[in-house]
NUFI-364098 format. One record per residue (C-alpha): residue number from 1; x, y, z; residue in three letters. Coordinates in steps of 0.1 Angstrom, whole numbers, plus 5000, padded with zeros to 4 digits. Layout:
<bamis>
     k   east   north     up     r
   NUM      X       Y      Z   ala
...
</bamis>
This chain:
<bamis>
     k   east   north     up     r
     1   7236    9480   8869   met
     2   7247    9492   8834   thr
     3   7251    9469   8804   pro
     4   7289    9472   8807   lys
     5   7289    9462   8843   glu
     6   7268    9432   8835   glu
     7   7293    9423   8808   leu
     8   7322    9426   8832   ile
     9   7305    9402   8856   ile
    10   7299    9378   8828   lys
    11   7335    9380   8816   phe
    12   7347    9375   8852   asn
    13   7329    9342   8853   his
    14   7342    9332   8819   ile
    15   7379    9339   8823   ile
    16   7382    9326   8859   leu
    17   7373    9291   8846   ile
    18   7385    9292   8810   gln
    19   7412    9318   8811   gly
    20   7418    9345   8784   phe
    21   7451    9338   8767   asp
    22   7437    9317   8739   asn
    23   7406    9337   8731   phe
    24   7402    9365   8706   ser
    25   7376    9393   8709   met
    26   7355    9373   8685   val
    27   7357    9343   8708   asp
    28   7349    9363   8739   leu
    29   7319    9379   8722   ala
    30   7305    9344   8714   lys
    31   7312    9332   8749   met
    32   7293    9362   8763   ala
    33   7264    9357   8739   gly
    34   7268    9391   8722   ile
    35   7278    9404   8688   ser
    36   7314    9415   8682   arg
    37   7301    9449   8673   ala
    38   7284    9453   8706   lys
    39   7314    9441   8725   leu
    40   7336    9468   8708   tyr
    41   7311    9494   8721   ile
    42   7323    9487   8756   tyr
    43   7358    9474   8752   phe
    44   7385    9484   8726   lys
    45   7405    9452   8731   asn
    46   7410    9422   8754   lys
    47   7434    9442   8776   asp
    48   7404    9464   8787   glu
    49   7383    9433   8795   ile
    50   7410    9418   8817   val
    51   7417    9452   8833   gln
    52   7379    9456   8841   ser
    53   7378    9422   8857   val
    54   7408    9429   8879   val
    55   7393    9463   8888   his
    56   7361    9446   8899   arg
    57   7380    9423   8923   his
    58   7399    9452   8938   leu
    59   7368    9473   8941   glu
    60   7350    9444   8959   phe
    61   7380    9442   8983   leu
    62   7378    9479   8990   gln
    63   7340    9479   8996   lys
    64   7342    9448   9018   asn
    65   7373    9457   9038   ser
    66   7378    9440   9072   ile
    67   7360    9459   9100   pro
    68   7384    9481   9121   thr
    69   7364    9470   9152   lys
    70   7357    9434   9161   val
    71   7321    9429   9172   glu
    72   7297    9400   9175   gly
    73   7274    9416   9149   lys
    74   7301    9418   9122   asn
    75   7317    9384   9129   leu
    76   7296    9362   9107   leu
    77   7295    9386   9077   pro
    78   7333    9389   9079   thr
    79   7338    9352   9079   ile
    80   7314    9347   9050   leu
    81   7330    9375   9030   asn
    82   7363    9359   9035   ser
    83   7350    9325   9023   leu
    84   7336    9342   8992   leu
    85   7369    9359   8984   leu
    86   7388    9326   8989   met
    87   7368    9311   8961   gly
    88   7367    9342   8939   ser
    89   7398    9335   8919   thr
    90   7415    9305   8902   thr
    91   7450    9293   8897   lys
    92   7445    9295   8859   leu
    93   7434    9331   8860   phe
    94   7463    9342   8883   lys
    95   7489    9323   8862   thr
    96   7477    9339   8829   gln
    97   7474    9373   8845   leu
    98   7510    9371   8859   lys
    99   7523    9361   8825   gln
   100   7504    9385   8803   ala
   101   7500    9415   8827   tyr
   102   7527    9414   8854   pro
   103   7519    9449   8868   gln
   104   7482    9442   8869   met
   105   7489    9409   8886   tyr
   106   7510    9426   8913   arg
   107   7481    9450   8921   gln
   108   7457    9421   8921   phe
   109   7479    9399   8943   asn
   110   7487    9428   8967   gln
   111   7450    9436   8972   gly
   112   7443    9400   8982   tyr
   113   7474    9397   9004   glu
   114   7465    9429   9023   glu
   115   7429    9417   9028   tyr
   116   7440    9384   9043   phe
   117   7466    9400   9065   gln
   118   7439    9423   9079   ala
   119   7416    9392   9083   leu
   120   7443    9374   9103   lys
   121   7446    9404   9127   lys
   122   7408    9405   9129   tyr
   123   7407    9368   9138   tyr
   124   7434    9373   9164   gln
   125   7414    9401   9181   val
   126   7383    9380   9179   ala
   127   7401    9352   9197   gln
   128   7413    9376   9224   gln
   129   7377    9387   9229   gln
   130   7366    9351   9231   gln
   131   7344    9353   9201   leu
   132   7365    9328   9181   leu
   133   7381    9296   9194   ile
   134   7417    9302   9205   ser
   135   7430    9266   9207   asp
   136   7446    9271   9173   val
   137   7462    9300   9156   ser
   138   7443    9325   9134   ala
   139   7468    9317   9107   glu
   140   7458    9280   9108   phe
   141   7421    9290   9107   leu
   142   7427    9309   9074   leu
   143   7449    9281   9060   phe
   144   7422    9255   9068   gln
   145   7395    9276   9051   asn
   146   7416    9281   9020   gln
   147   7424    9244   9017   ile
   148   7388    9234   9021   asn
   149   7372    9260   8998   ile
   150   7398    9255   8971   his
   151   7394    9217   8975   gly
   152   7357    9218   8969   ile
   153   7360    9242   8940   leu
   154   7389    9223   8924   asp
   155   7369    9190   8925   asn
   156   7340    9208   8908   val
   157   7363    9223   8882   arg
   158   7379    9189   8874   thr
   159   7345    9171   8873   asn
   160   7353    9150   8903   gln
   161   7321    9161   8919   ile
   162   7289    9177   8904   ser
   163   7279    9213   8907   leu
   164   7250    9202   8930   glu
   165   7274    9182   8952   lys
   166   7297    9213   8953   gly
   167   7268    9234   8965   glu
   168   7259    9209   8992   gln
   169   7295    9208   9004   tyr
   170   7298    9246   9004   leu
   171   7266    9250   9024   lys
   172   7277    9223   9049   glu
   173   7311    9240   9052   tyr
   174   7295    9273   9061   phe
   175   7275    9255   9088   thr
   176   7306    9238   9100   tyr
   177   7324    9272   9103   gln
   178   7296    9286   9125   ile
   179   7297    9256   9148   his
   180   7335    9251   9149   ser
   181   7349    9286   9149   leu
   182   7325    9305   9172   leu
   183   7328    9303   9209   val
   184   7290    9306   9211   lys
   185   7278    9286   9181   pro
   186   7242    9291   9191   glu
   187   7243    9325   9175   val
   188   7212    9333   9155   val
   189   7218    9334   9118   val
   190   7199    9364   9106   ser
   191   7180    9367   9073   asp
   192   7207    9390   9061   gln
   193   7233    9363   9066   ile
   194   7211    9337   9049   lys
   195   7207    9360   9019   asn
   196   7244    9366   9017   phe
   197   7250    9328   9018   thr
   198   7226    9325   8989   gln
   199   7246    9352   8971   thr
   200   7277    9332   8975   ile
   201   7260    9301   8961   ile
   202   7246    9321   8931   asn
   203   7281    9334   8924   glu
   204   7294    9298   8926   tyr
   205   7269    9286   8900   tyr
   206   7274    9316   8877   asp
   207   7311    9309   8877   thr
   208   7314    9271   8877   tyr
   209   7287    9264   8853   ala
   210   7313    9276   8828   gln
   211   7331    9243   8830   ile
   212   7304    9227   8809   asn
   213   7304    9255   8782   asn
</bamis>
């Protein structure tokens, strides 16, 4: 990973929680823990920082697109990826992005909408193949996930619960997903899945630790 890529990740964590409207390049450099001179080596202005963060999101969506074929082996990774993406943005960031960069916001929003439309179709096929429960609609399953993930993260963001309690609830929700969504919940959770779950938790801490900064 290049120094610029590391900075983009850091700025992603910062502006998701704190926004970007009220910050100058000097402010952002301080928040990232670097000098203003070093910041200007990688970014000419704040526009480029925001654009790089949006590009990172869209690139992740592209690299982690919904599988074209529904199989047992890609079921859990797809579910976990979707939970990560549900928590990967905030209302504050989207509101400021829409106001300051409407065209960039449309691209950002379209990317997420297309991803979740594809996910809904994936869930529907998984239900037809009796891999996921079919008692409720795929649309409801996604709605339920969004409500619960956003609910946990919003409570952390507003200091209603601690970072540690948020981690506990996220891990418990992942476990709940396995046992409530899958027709055969006795599926073995591989080391790869466990590692990816930890990746989600690490991303959570890197982002939501910003509320105390």
